[in-house]
C-alpha positions in Angstrom: -23.8 -18.7 20.5 -25.3 -18.7 17.0 -23.7 -15.3 16.2 -20.3 -16.7 17.2 -20.8 -19.7 14.9 -21.6 -17.5 12.0 -18.6 -15.3 12.7 -16.3 -18.3 12.8 -17.8 -19.6 9.5 -17.2 -16.3 7.8 -13.7 -16.1 9.1 -12.9 -19.6 8.0 -14.5 -19.2 4.6 -16.9 -22.1 5.1 -19.4 -22.9 2.3 -22.4 -20.5 2.4 -20.4 -17.7 3.9 -19.9 -14.5 1.9 -16.7 -14.2 -0.1 -14.6 -11.2 0.8 -11.5 -10.5 -1.4 -8.3 -10.4 0.5 -5.7 -8.1 -0.9 -2.0 -8.6 -0.7 0.7 -6.2 0.6 3.4 -4.9 -1.8 6.5 -3.7 0.0 8.6 -0.8 -1.2 11.8 0.2 0.5 12.9 3.8 1.0 16.6 3.4 0.9 19.5 5.6 -0.3 17.0 8.4 -1.1 15.2 6.1 -3.6 12.2 3.8 -3.8 13.0 0.2 -4.3 11.4 -1.0 -6.5 10.8 2.1 -8.4 7.6 0.7 -10.1 5.2 -1.9 -8.8 2.0 -3.4 -10.2 -0.8 -4.3 -7.8 -4.5 -5.1 -7.9 -7.5 -3.1 -6.6 -7.7 -3.8 -2.9 -4.0 -4.4 -2.4 -2.0 -2.4 0.0 1.4 -0.7 -0.7 3.6 -0.5 2.3 6.7 1.8 2.3 9.5 0.9 4.7 11.8 3.9 5.4 15.3 2.5 5.9 17.0 5.9 5.6 18.0 8.2 8.4 15.8 11.0 7.1 12.0 11.3 6.8 10.3 10.6 3.4 6.8 10.8 2.0 5.0 8.9 -0.7 3.0 11.7 -2.2 0.7 11.2 -5.3 1.8 13.7 -7.9 -1.8 14.9 -8.1 -1.7 15.4 -4.3 -4.7 13.1 -3.8 -2.9 11.3 -1.0 0.3 11.3 1.0 2.0 9.0 3.5 4.6 10.7 5.7 7.1 8.2 7.1 9.8 8.9 9.7 13.2 7.1 9.7 12.9 3.4 10.7 9.1 3.4 10.4 6.6 2.3 7.7 3.4 3.5 6.2 0.6 2.0 4.1 -1.9 3.0 1.5 -4.7 0.8 0.1 -5.1 1.0 -3.7 -8.8 1.3 -4.5 -8.9 2.5 -8.1 -7.5 1.2 -11.4 -4.9 3.4 -13.0 -1.3 4.6 -13.0 -0.2 6.6 -9.9 3.0 8.5 -10.2 4.3 9.6 -6.8 7.3 11.5 -5.2 8.9 12.2 -1.9 7.8 15.8 -1.0 11.0 16.3 0.9 13.2 14.9 -2.0 11.4 15.5 -5.3 14.1 13.6 -7.2 12.7 10.5 -5.5 10.0 9.2 -7.8 8.0 6.0 -8.1 5.0 4.5 -10.0 2.2 2.3 -8.9 0.1 0.5 -11.6 -3.2 -0.6 -10.2 -5.0 -3.3 -12.2 -8.4 -4.9 -11.7 
């Protein structure tokens, strides 16, 4: 019972419970063979979520190939942003589809 009370206290953010940063989700549409918006600014710990509204598959692929999210038509995919910096990305299937994520502290 004591463990349950501690878990509830942590979940509710009661005084004395550890603070865990909660990131936000930044949506990006894949529509008309383009990313909308083309550039976003997020913070470390935030998640970027791509929503493919086209009838073809797309990817969000870091230009340095450090990560890739492959997204089928009508589906979505996510990636947590864990490091400060600028990330340029493309669709591997449609290289003219480009975007930028700026990750701030």
